[in-house]
C-alpha positions in Angstrom: 0.0 0.0 0.0 1.3 3.4 -0.9 0.0 7.0 -0.5 -0.2 9.8 2.0 -4.0 9.8 2.6 -3.7 7.0 5.2 -6.4 7.7 7.8 -6.7 6.2 11.2 -9.2 6.4 14.1 -8.3 9.9 15.1 -9.1 11.3 11.7 -12.3 9.4 10.6 -15.5 8.6 12.4 -16.5 4.9 12.5 -18.9 5.4 9.7 -16.4 7.2 7.5 -13.7 4.7 8.3 -16.0 1.9 7.1 -16.8 3.8 3.9 -13.0 4.4 3.3 -12.3 0.7 3.7 -15.2 -0.1 1.4 -13.4 2.0 -1.2 -10.0 0.5 -0.5 -11.3 -3.1 -0.8 -13.5 -2.3 -3.8 -10.6 -0.8 -5.6 -8.5 -3.8 -4.9 -11.2 -6.2 -6.2 -11.7 -3.9 -9.3 -8.0 -4.3 -10.1 -8.3 -8.0 -9.7 -11.3 -8.3 -12.0 -9.7 -5.9 -14.6 -6.1 -7.1 -14.8 -5.7 -10.2 -12.7 -4.6 -11.0 -9.1 -1.1 -9.5 -9.6 -2.6 -6.1 -10.3 -3.9 -5.9 -6.8 -0.4 -5.0 -5.7 -1.1 -1.6 -7.3 -3.8 -0.8 -4.7 -2.9 2.5 -3.1 -4.4 5.0 -0.6 -4.2 8.0 -2.8 -5.7 6.4 -5.9 -8.9 5.4 -4.1 -9.6 9.1 -4.1 -10.9 8.6 -7.6 -13.9 6.5 -6.8 -14.3 8.5 -3.5 -14.6 11.7 -5.6 -17.2 10.1 -7.9 -19.2 9.2 -4.8 -18.9 12.6 -3.4 -20.4 14.1 -6.6 -23.0 11.4 -7.5 -24.0 10.0 -4.1 -23.4 6.7 -2.4 -22.0 3.9 -4.6 -23.5 0.4 -4.7 -21.8 -2.2 -2.5 -21.4 -6.0 -2.5 -20.4 -8.5 0.1 -16.8 -9.6 -0.1 -15.3 -12.7 1.5 -12.6 -12.9 4.2 -9.3 -11.2 3.5 -6.0 -11.3 5.5 -5.7 -7.5 5.3 -9.1 -7.3 7.1 -8.1 -9.7 9.8 -9.9 -12.5 7.9 -13.2 -10.7 8.1 -15.8 -10.3 5.3 -17.0 -6.9 4.5 -19.4 -4.7 2.5 -17.2 -3.1 -0.2 -17.8 -0.8 -3.1 -19.0 -2.8 -6.1 -15.9 -3.5 -8.2 -18.1 -3.6 -11.3 -19.4 0.0 -10.8 -18.3 2.7 -13.2 -16.6 4.5 -10.3 -14.5 1.5 -9.2 -13.6 0.6 -12.8 -12.6 4.2 -13.4 -10.4 4.0 -10.4 -8.9 0.8 -11.6 -8.2 2.2 -15.0 -6.4 5.2 -13.6 -4.5 3.1 -11.2 -3.3 0.7 -14.0 -2.4 3.7 -16.2 -0.4 5.2 -13.3 1.4 1.9 -12.7 2.3 1.6 -16.4 3.6 5.2 -16.4 5.6 4.7 -13.3 7.2 1.5 -14.7 7.9 3.3 -18.0 9.6 6.1 -16.1 11.9 3.7 -14.2 12.8 2.0 -17.5 13.6 5.4 -19.1 15.7 6.4 -16.1 17.7 3.1 -16.2 16.5 2.1 -12.7 15.5 -1.4 -13.9 18.2 -4.0 -14.1 19.1 -5.1 -17.6 17.9 -8.6 -17.1 14.4 -7.3 -16.1 13.9 -4.7 -18.8 12.2 -6.8 -21.4 9.7 -8.3 -19.0 9.2 -4.9 -17.5 8.3 -3.4 -20.9 5.9 -6.3 -21.5 4.3 -5.7 -18.1 3.9 -1.9 -18.8 2.3 -2.8 -22.1 -0.2 -5.2 -20.4 -1.0 -2.6 -17.8 -1.7 0.0 -20.4 -3.9 -2.4 -22.4 -5.9 -3.3 -19.2 -6.2 0.4 -18.3 -7.6 1.2 -21.8 -10.1 -1.7 -21.6 -11.3 -0.8 -18.1 -11.7 2.8 -19.1 -13.8 2.1 -22.2 -17.0 1.6 -20.2 -16.5 4.6 -17.9 -15.7 7.5 -20.2 -12.2 8.0 -18.7 -9.4 8.8 -21.2 -6.3 7.2 -19.8 -4.3 8.4 -22.8 -4.5 11.9 -21.5 -2.9 10.8 -18.3 -0.1 8.7 -19.8 0.7 11.6 -22.2 1.0 14.1 -19.4 4.5 15.5 -19.0 4.3 15.9 -15.3 2.9 13.7 -12.5 0.8 16.6 -11.2 -0.8 17.0 -14.6 -1.7 13.3 -14.7 -3.4 13.6 -11.2 -5.2 16.8 -12.4 -6.5 14.9 -15.4 -7.6 11.9 -13.2 -9.4 14.1 -10.7 -11.1 16.2 -13.4 -12.4 13.1 -15.2 -14.3 12.0 -12.2 -16.7 14.8 -13.0 -17.7 13.1 -16.2 -18.1 9.7 -14.5 -20.3 11.3 -11.9 -22.3 13.3 -14.4 -21.3 16.7 -12.9 -19.2 18.4 -15.6 -19.3 21.8 -14.0 -16.9 20.4 -11.3 -14.2 19.6 -13.8 -12.2 22.9 -13.6 -12.0 22.9 -9.8 -11.2 19.2 -9.7 -8.3 19.8 -12.1 -6.9 22.5 -9.9 -7.4 20.2 -6.9 -5.6 17.3 -8.6 -2.7 19.6 -9.7 -2.2 20.9 -6.1 -2.5 17.4 -4.6 -0.2 15.9 -7.1 2.4 18.5 -6.5 2.1 18.0 -2.7 2.6 14.3 -3.1 5.7 14.9 -5.2 7.0 17.3 -2.6 6.5 15.0 0.3 8.2 12.1 -1.6 11.2 14.4 -2.3 11.4 15.3 1.4 11.2 11.6 2.4 13.8 10.6 -0.1 16.2 13.5 0.3 18.7 11.9 2.6 18.7 8.5 0.8 19.1 10.3 -2.5 22.1 12.2 -1.2 23.8 9.0 0.1 23.2 7.2 -3.2 24.1 10.2 -5.3 20.7 10.3 -7.0 18.8 13.3 -8.3 16.4 14.9 -5.8 14.3 17.9 -6.9 14.8 19.7 -3.6 18.5 19.6 -3.8 18.5 20.3 -7.6 16.6 23.5 -6.9 18.5 24.4 -3.8 15.3 24.3 -1.8 15.8 24.4 2.0 13.6 22.5 4.4 12.0 25.8 5.4 11.3 26.5 1.8 9.8 23.1 1.2 7.6 23.7 4.3 6.3 27.0 2.9 5.6 25.3 -0.4 3.7 22.5 1.3 1.6 25.1 3.2 0.7 26.9 0.0 -0.2 23.6 -1.8 -2.3 22.5 1.2 -4.2 25.8 1.0 -4.7 25.3 -2.7 -6.2 21.8 -2.1 -8.6 23.3 0.5 -9.6 26.2 -1.7 -10.3 23.9 -4.7 -12.3 21.5 -2.5 -14.5 24.3 -1.3 -15.4 25.2 -4.9 -16.9 21.8 -5.6 -20.6 21.1 -5.7 -20.8 17.8 -3.7 -23.7 15.6 -2.8 -22.0 13.6 -0.1 -18.5 15.0 0.5 -17.9 13.9 4.1 -15.3 11.2 3.2 -13.4 13.3 0.7 -13.3 16.3 3.0 -11.9 14.1 5.8 -9.3 12.6 3.5 -8.2 15.9 2.0 -8.6 17.7 5.3 -7.4 16.2 8.6 -5.8 13.2 6.9 -3.8 15.3 4.5 -2.9 17.7 7.4 -1.5 14.8 9.3 0.6 13.7 6.4 2.1 17.2 6.1 2.5 17.4 9.9 4.5 14.3 10.0 7.2 16.0 7.9 7.0 19.4 9.5 5.8 19.3 13.2 5.4 23.1 13.1 2.6 22.7 10.5 0.5 20.3 12.6 -3.1 21.2 13.2 -4.1 22.0 16.8 -5.8 18.5 17.2 -2.5 16.9 16.1 -0.5 19.0 18.6 -2.6 17.7 21.4 -2.4 14.0 20.3 0.8 13.0 22.2 0.0 9.5 23.6 2.3 7.7 21.2 6.1 7.7 21.1 7.9 10.8 20.0 8.7 11.0 16.3 12.4 10.2 16.9 11.4 7.0 18.7 9.1 5.6 16.0 10.1 2.5 14.1 11.2 3.2 10.5 8.6 2.5 7.8 10.6 -0.4 6.3 10.6 -2.1 9.7 6.9 -1.6 10.0 6.3 -3.3 6.7 8.4 -6.3 7.7 6.5 -6.6 11.0 3.2 -6.3 9.1 4.2 -8.9 6.6 5.3 -11.3 9.3 2.0 -10.8 11.2 0.0 -11.4 8.0 1.9 -14.6 7.3 1.2 -15.9 10.7 -2.4 -15.1 10.3 -2.6 -16.8 7.0 -1.0 -19.9 8.5 -3.4 -19.9 11.4 -0.5 -19.4 13.7 -1.5 -16.4 15.8 -1.1 -18.2 19.1 0.0 -21.8 19.0 0.4 -22.9 15.4 -2.1 -24.3 12.9 -4.2 -26.0 15.7 -5.2 -22.7 17.1 -7.1 -21.7 14.0 -8.8 -25.1 13.7 -10.5 -25.0 17.1 -12.9 -22.4 15.8 -15.6 -20.5 17.8 -17.1 -23.7 19.2 -13.9 -25.1 20.8 -12.4 -21.8 22.1 -9.5 -19.9 20.6 -9.9 -18.4 17.2 -13.0 -16.3 16.5 -13.4 -15.7 12.7 -15.6 -12.7 13.4 -13.1 -10.8 15.6 -9.6 -10.7 17.0 -8.7 -13.1 19.7 -8.7 -11.5 23.2 -5.8 -9.1 23.6 -4.4 -9.6 20.1 -4.5 -7.9 16.7 -2.4 -8.8 13.7 0.0 -10.7 15.9 0.6 -7.9 18.4 0.3 -8.3 22.2 -1.4 -5.5 23.9 1.2 -3.2 25.3 3.6 -4.0 22.5 4.7 -0.7 20.9 4.5 -1.8 17.3 4.4 0.4 14.2 1.9 3.2 13.6 -1.4 2.0 12.2 -0.7 4.3 9.3 2.3 2.2 8.5 0.4 -1.1 8.5 -0.3 -2.6 5.1 -4.0 -2.0 5.3 -4.0 0.7 8.0 -6.5 -1.6 9.9 -4.9 -2.2 13.2 -7.4 0.1 14.8 -10.1 -2.4 13.9 -8.1 -5.3 15.4 -7.1 -3.4 18.6 -3.4 -3.4 17.9 -3.6 0.4 17.8 -4.6 0.4 21.5 -1.3 -1.3 22.3 1.0 1.0 20.2 -0.9 4.1 21.4 -0.7 3.3 25.1 -4.0 1.7 25.5 -6.3 4.6 25.9 -7.8 4.3 22.4 -7.8 8.1 22.0 -5.4 8.6 19.2 -2.8 7.0 17.0 1.0 7.4 16.9 0.7 8.6 13.3 -0.6 11.9 14.8 2.6 12.6 16.5 
């Protein structure tokens, strides 16, 4: 999972969190149905803004019942219908973005020689799948793949949600919203990669333009204001989820890079470890993968036999986490932030209570 709009309990109400997860899971299933199981790896937090924006303009999207999934703690759920135009539009744009990203890596020589031919073939397949998925939605993925800048591609993707939703008057403001959001994502990526790029001798846009950390923070503040201004211009039927994702959740993403820019609510949320004490994101991913592997092997607390006992023999409850556990974490274990988990779902499985100190009030991703 990739992206900066990674909400947790402190940023979404229970209803909005359920709707956000319905979009996340629906997007994942739409990718599967469009381009096969492997395409589900492209599921990202930011790209689910596409179907969420369609819903905000057109009203609630249809849902279907999905089976158990390891990323939901082996729970079933109601998810956005992957066959809906909004979900298919999101899948098309995600596939096009994946193809464009792979093409960029090939052009920059970042793909090993032995993998270049299969990578070119994979990019071609993604493009074909994106075009096929877009055909029934009115989305033009060629406009995105032909964009010279990533922010222009995001602007095009956001603007095209107006056509899918049947609200063409929103397109100009959506384009401005997408441009500002795309630039902000690019800026935050550059901030995150700056030290690693310096060590590896790679190009970094901040260093290339001699932009200081203070200058980057000022630029982030202006882009954040541009996102908010464009969002206010939209005529929305049901904009609660989008406003939460592009409001408090986006504020939290900016605040993690520059503590001085945190919103007042974030400043008060100090129950987790200090930012310098947090585990690195790479470590969180490893821990998350290990926990999911244990869950898939029914080994949460005592090997395969624990999972077989079922709700009638004690132990594993398929409808909820075992007492005191969540994704393999013991309560009190200071694991990674829920925003760094693969599906950002530890709040639902109570692991967040452990890593936040047990009061259930906020998440360490706020600090």
